[in-house]
C-alpha positions as CSV (number, residue, x, y, z in Angstrom):
1,M,-4.4,12.7,9.1
2,L,-0.9,11.5,8.2
3,F,2.0,13.6,7.1
4,V,3.7,13.7,3.8
5,T,7.4,14.5,3.5
6,T,7.6,14.1,-0.2
7,G,4.9,13.6,-2.8
8,I,3.8,13.9,-6.4
9,A,0.2,14.8,-7.1
10,S,-1.6,11.9,-8.8
11,A,-5.0,11.1,-10.3
12,Q,-7.1,9.9,-7.5
13,R,-10.8,9.2,-7.0
14,H,-11.2,9.5,-3.3
15,D,-11.8,12.3,-0.7
16,M,-8.3,12.5,0.7
17,G,-6.7,14.9,-1.8
18,S,-3.0,14.9,-2.7
19,S,0.1,16.4,-1.3
20,P,2.6,18.9,-2.8
21,P,6.3,17.8,-3.2
22,T,8.8,18.8,-0.6
23,A,12.5,18.2,-0.3
24,P,13.9,15.1,1.6
25,P,15.5,15.8,5.0
26,S,19.0,17.1,4.7
27,K,21.8,15.4,6.8
28,F,22.6,18.7,8.4
29,A,19.2,20.3,8.6
30,T,17.5,21.1,11.9
31,P,14.5,18.7,12.4
32,R,11.2,20.4,11.6
33,P,7.7,19.2,12.5
34,V,6.0,17.1,9.9
35,L,2.5,18.6,9.5
36,P,-0.6,16.5,9.2
37,A,-1.8,16.0,5.7
38,S,-3.6,13.6,3.5
39,P,-1.8,10.3,2.9
40,D,0.5,10.4,-0.1
41,L,-0.5,7.8,-2.7
42,G,2.4,8.5,-5.1
43,A,1.5,7.0,-8.5
44,L,-1.2,4.8,-7.1
45,T,-4.9,5.3,-7.9
46,F,-7.4,4.4,-5.1
47,V,-11.1,3.9,-6.0
48,T,-13.7,3.0,-3.4
49,D,-16.9,1.2,-4.5
50,N,-19.5,-1.3,-3.5
51,V,-19.9,-3.8,-6.3
52,P,-21.3,-7.4,-6.0
53,V,-18.8,-9.9,-7.4
54,P,-18.4,-13.7,-7.6
55,A,-16.4,-15.5,-4.9
56,P,-12.7,-14.6,-5.2
57,Q,-11.7,-18.2,-6.1
58,A,-14.2,-18.2,-8.9
59,L,-13.2,-14.7,-10.0
60,A,-9.5,-15.8,-10.1
61,A,-10.5,-18.7,-12.4
62,Q,-12.5,-16.5,-14.7
63,L,-9.6,-14.2,-15.2
64,R,-7.7,-17.1,-16.7
65,D,-10.7,-18.5,-18.7
66,S,-10.3,-19.2,-22.4
67,H,-13.4,-17.2,-23.4
68,D,-13.0,-13.5,-24.0
69,L,-16.4,-12.6,-22.5
70,T,-15.7,-14.5,-19.3
71,R,-12.3,-12.7,-18.9
72,A,-13.9,-9.4,-19.8
73,G,-16.5,-9.8,-17.1
74,A,-13.9,-10.7,-14.6
75,L,-11.7,-7.7,-15.4
76,V,-14.8,-5.4,-14.9
77,A,-15.4,-7.2,-11.6
78,V,-11.9,-6.4,-10.2
79,G,-12.1,-2.8,-11.4
80,A,-9.5,-3.0,-14.2
81,P,-9.2,0.1,-16.5
82,A,-11.8,0.2,-19.3
83,W,-8.9,0.5,-21.8
84,Y,-8.4,-3.3,-21.7
85,L,-11.9,-3.9,-22.8
86,E,-11.6,-1.6,-25.9
87,Q,-8.6,-3.2,-27.6
88,G,-10.5,-6.0,-29.4
89,S,-9.0,-9.1,-27.9
90,I,-9.4,-9.3,-24.1
91,P,-6.0,-9.9,-22.5
92,T,-5.2,-12.8,-20.3
93,P,-3.4,-11.6,-17.1
94,H,0.3,-12.4,-16.8
95,S,-0.3,-13.4,-13.2
96,V,-3.2,-13.6,-10.7
97,R,-2.6,-13.6,-7.0
98,L,-5.3,-14.3,-4.3
99,D,-4.7,-13.5,-0.7
100,L,-7.2,-14.5,2.0
101,L,-6.6,-12.8,5.3
102,P,-8.3,-10.8,8.0
103,L,-8.0,-7.1,7.0
104,G,-11.2,-6.2,8.9
105,D,-13.0,-6.9,12.1
106,S,-15.8,-9.2,10.8
107,G,-14.1,-12.3,12.1
108,R,-14.0,-13.7,8.5
109,L,-11.3,-13.8,5.9
110,D,-11.3,-10.9,3.5
111,A,-9.7,-11.2,0.0
112,I,-7.2,-9.3,-2.1
113,L,-7.2,-10.3,-5.8
114,T,-4.3,-8.8,-7.6
115,V,-3.9,-9.0,-11.4
116,E,-0.8,-8.2,-13.4
117,L,-1.7,-6.8,-16.9
118,D,0.4,-5.4,-19.7
119,H,0.4,-1.8,-18.4
120,H,-1.2,-2.0,-14.9
121,I,-1.2,-3.9,-11.7
122,V,-4.8,-4.0,-10.4
123,S,-5.6,-5.0,-6.8
124,A,-9.2,-5.5,-5.8
125,I,-10.3,-5.5,-2.1
126,L,-13.1,-8.0,-1.7
127,L,-15.4,-8.3,1.4
128,P,-17.6,-11.3,2.2
129,R,-21.3,-10.6,2.3
130,P,-22.4,-10.0,6.0
131,A,-23.8,-13.2,7.6
132,R,-27.0,-11.4,8.6
133,L,-27.8,-10.7,4.9
134,Q,-27.0,-14.2,3.9
135,A,-29.5,-15.5,6.5
136,A,-32.2,-13.1,5.4
137,T,-34.1,-15.8,3.6
138,K,-34.8,-17.7,6.9
139,G,-38.5,-17.7,7.9
140,Q,-39.8,-16.9,4.4
141,S,-42.7,-18.7,3.0
142,P,-42.3,-21.6,0.5
143,A,-43.9,-19.5,-2.2
144,D,-41.4,-16.7,-1.7
145,L,-38.5,-19.1,-1.7
146,A,-39.8,-20.8,-4.9
147,E,-40.0,-17.4,-6.6
148,K,-36.5,-16.4,-5.6
149,S,-35.2,-19.8,-6.7
150,Q,-36.0,-18.7,-10.3
151,S,-33.7,-15.7,-10.0
152,P,-29.9,-15.7,-9.8
153,P,-28.6,-16.2,-6.3
154,P,-27.4,-13.0,-4.6
155,A,-23.7,-12.2,-4.7
156,Q,-21.8,-13.4,-1.6
157,W,-18.9,-11.0,-2.0
158,Y,-18.5,-7.3,-2.7
159,R,-15.6,-5.3,-4.2
160,I,-15.2,-2.3,-1.9
161,A,-12.0,-0.8,-3.3
162,T,-9.5,-1.1,-6.1
163,L,-5.9,0.1,-6.2
164,I,-4.2,0.5,-9.6
165,D,-0.6,1.1,-10.4
166,A,0.3,2.1,-14.0
167,T,3.4,0.2,-14.7
168,S,4.8,-1.9,-17.5
169,Y,4.9,-5.7,-17.1
170,G,8.5,-5.7,-18.3
171,S,9.7,-3.4,-15.5
172,P,11.6,-5.6,-13.0
173,S,11.3,-3.0,-10.2
174,D,7.5,-3.1,-10.3
175,S,6.8,-6.8,-10.0
176,L,3.6,-8.1,-8.4
177,Q,5.6,-9.5,-5.4
178,R,7.1,-6.0,-4.8
179,F,3.8,-4.2,-5.3
180,L,1.8,-5.9,-2.6
181,L,3.0,-7.1,0.8
182,A,0.9,-8.2,3.8
183,S,2.0,-7.5,7.4
184,R,0.5,-7.8,10.8
185,S,-1.4,-4.6,11.7
186,L,0.5,-2.3,14.0
187,V,-2.8,-1.3,15.8
188,D,-4.3,-4.8,16.0
189,P,-1.9,-7.9,15.8
190,L,-4.9,-10.2,15.1
191,R,-5.5,-8.4,11.8
192,Y,-3.4,-7.7,8.7
193,T,-2.5,-4.6,6.8
194,A,-2.1,-4.6,3.0
195,V,1.1,-2.7,2.2
196,Y,1.4,-1.4,-1.4
197,H,4.6,0.1,-3.0
198,T,4.8,2.2,-6.2
199,I,8.0,3.4,-7.8
200,T,8.4,6.6,-9.9
201,A,11.6,7.2,-11.8
202,G,12.9,10.8,-12.5
203,P,15.8,12.5,-14.3
204,N,19.4,12.1,-13.1
205,R,18.8,8.6,-11.7
206,D,16.2,10.1,-9.3
207,L,13.9,7.5,-7.7
208,K,10.8,7.8,-5.4
209,E,9.1,4.8,-3.8
210,T,5.8,5.3,-2.1
211,E,4.4,3.0,0.6
212,V,0.6,2.9,1.1
213,R,-1.0,1.0,4.0
214,L,-4.7,-0.2,3.8
215,Q,-7.0,-1.8,6.3
216,I,-10.7,-2.4,6.6
217,F,-12.8,-0.7,9.3
218,S,-16.6,-1.4,9.5
219,G,-16.7,-2.7,6.0
220,H,-14.8,0.2,4.4
221,A,-11.3,0.1,2.9
222,I,-9.2,2.9,4.6
223,I,-5.8,4.2,3.7
224,T,-4.2,4.5,7.1
225,A,-0.8,5.8,6.0
226,G,0.9,6.9,2.8
227,F,4.5,8.2,2.7
228,T,7.7,8.2,0.7
229,S,9.5,5.0,1.8
230,R,12.6,5.3,-0.4
231,Q,14.1,8.1,-2.4
232,R,17.3,8.9,-4.3
233,S,17.9,12.5,-5.4
234,C,20.8,13.4,-7.6
235,D,21.9,16.8,-9.0
236,D,24.1,16.1,-12.1
237,A,24.7,19.9,-12.6
238,A,26.3,20.3,-9.2
239,Q,28.1,16.9,-9.2
240,D,27.2,16.5,-5.5
241,P,26.7,13.1,-4.0
242,C,23.2,11.6,-4.4
243,E,21.1,12.0,-1.3
244,I,19.5,8.7,-0.2
245,T,16.4,8.5,2.0
246,R,14.8,5.5,3.6
247,R,11.6,5.7,5.7
248,W,9.6,3.1,7.6
249,L,6.9,2.7,10.3
250,Q,7.5,0.7,13.5
251,P,6.1,0.4,17.0
252,D,7.5,2.7,19.7
253,P,9.3,0.4,22.2
254,S,8.0,2.6,25.0
255,D,4.3,1.7,24.2
256,P,4.2,-0.6,21.1
257,R,0.4,-0.9,21.1
258,H,-0.5,2.8,21.2
259,R,2.6,4.7,20.1
260,F,4.5,4.4,16.8
261,L,7.5,5.9,15.0
262,L,8.0,7.0,11.5
263,V,11.8,6.7,11.1
264,T,13.6,8.6,8.4
265,A,17.2,7.6,7.6
266,T,19.3,9.9,5.4
267,G,22.7,9.4,3.8
268,Y,24.7,10.2,0.7
269,Q,26.1,8.0,-2.1
270,Q,29.0,9.1,-4.2
271,R,28.5,9.2,-7.9
272,G,29.5,6.0,-9.6
273,E,29.7,4.2,-6.3
274,R,28.9,0.5,-6.7
275,G,27.3,-1.7,-4.1
276,K,24.0,-2.4,-2.5
277,T,21.0,0.0,-2.6
278,I,19.3,1.1,0.6
279,A,16.9,-1.8,0.9
280,H,17.5,-2.4,4.6
281,T,18.5,-0.4,7.7
282,K,21.7,-2.5,8.0
283,I,22.9,-0.9,4.8
284,F,22.9,2.5,6.5
285,E,24.7,1.1,9.5
286,D,27.4,-0.6,7.5
287,S,27.9,2.5,5.4
288,H,27.9,4.9,8.4
289,L,24.9,6.7,7.0
290,R,23.5,7.1,10.5
291,T,21.4,10.3,10.3
292,F,18.0,9.2,11.8
293,L,14.9,11.2,12.6
294,C,12.0,9.7,14.5
295,Q,8.5,11.1,14.2
296,P,6.3,10.0,17.2
297,L,2.8,8.9,16.1
298,S,-0.5,7.6,17.5
299,F,-3.4,6.0,15.7
300,S,-6.5,8.1,15.6
301,K,-9.7,6.0,16.0
302,A,-11.7,9.0,14.8
303,A,-9.7,9.7,11.6
304,L,-8.5,6.1,11.2
305,Q,-5.0,7.3,10.4
306,F,-1.6,7.6,12.0
307,E,-1.2,11.2,13.4
308,P,1.9,13.0,14.7
309,L,2.2,13.6,18.4
310,S,5.1,16.0,18.1
311,G,7.8,17.1,15.7
312,P,10.5,14.7,14.6
313,I,13.5,14.4,16.8
314,A,17.0,13.0,16.2
315,C,17.3,9.3,17.1
316,S,19.8,6.5,16.8
317,N,19.8,2.8,16.1
318,I,19.9,0.7,19.3
319,R,23.3,-0.7,18.3
320,D,24.7,2.8,18.5
321,T,24.1,2.9,22.3
322,E,25.4,-0.6,23.0
323,P,29.0,-1.1,24.1
324,D,31.4,-2.5,21.5
325,P,31.8,-6.3,21.8
326,P,35.2,-7.6,23.1
327,L,37.9,-8.1,20.5
328,H,38.6,-11.8,20.8
């Protein structure tokens, strides 16, 4: 199981548990091993299920339908909180996003249907019905087929999981585009990983962003990694600089198909200092915030998660080891 360096326990309906909060790595601290733990989901709720639903294109259209009952059924199908069905008028989503991409190993395109509501972003993971089940009617007698023709056709898609982030539609930092990203899988370049981000604000301008990675294995939605990807921690009482942490997963150049690195970059920001936030590694380089720790990982085919191979070690950006360019 994966490690958690910082975390806030959250309401979750799954069997992975939650992780206690820990302090971000200090610039002067001795590297310590990151122990295996359940993936950190931050403020995200992850629910697994197996519910037959209409085709994702039809479901996306139903979410924008003018009839309340149609929209209500579509909200139930994607796993939206029941609260939206109890307010009288059924809301029309602010935005609907449909991604068709291979998250699993079925050889077919899976679907992610993401809906932006007043107080939640809801993302449903939809899996096409297995071809062998669709072909189950072959060889049946005409009488059987005639009887089945009188009943509704079987659903061709299933919702196997829903991820919900409780966030206000008016919050610019929690937009739908920021919430869900799709990237090539680190363990299988022919597949994709759904990457979710949730942001939790705290006192004293504190900020925590959690990254959660999801992929499909044998028809099941699996959280393969969850960790704090960005954090700002300030102590107004001490008037110390704010500690800034940025964390990301990347292939290990020594064996990019089997070994990986969880890189943690730590720096400090003076109070009142203006400028760019720590959105990219280059910000650290330009600001000389070059304290990096690398946690070696491998992907466990048994646990279906990234697992540490050893404790974190100090590491540097490749540019730190290159000679300076000539001055001309």
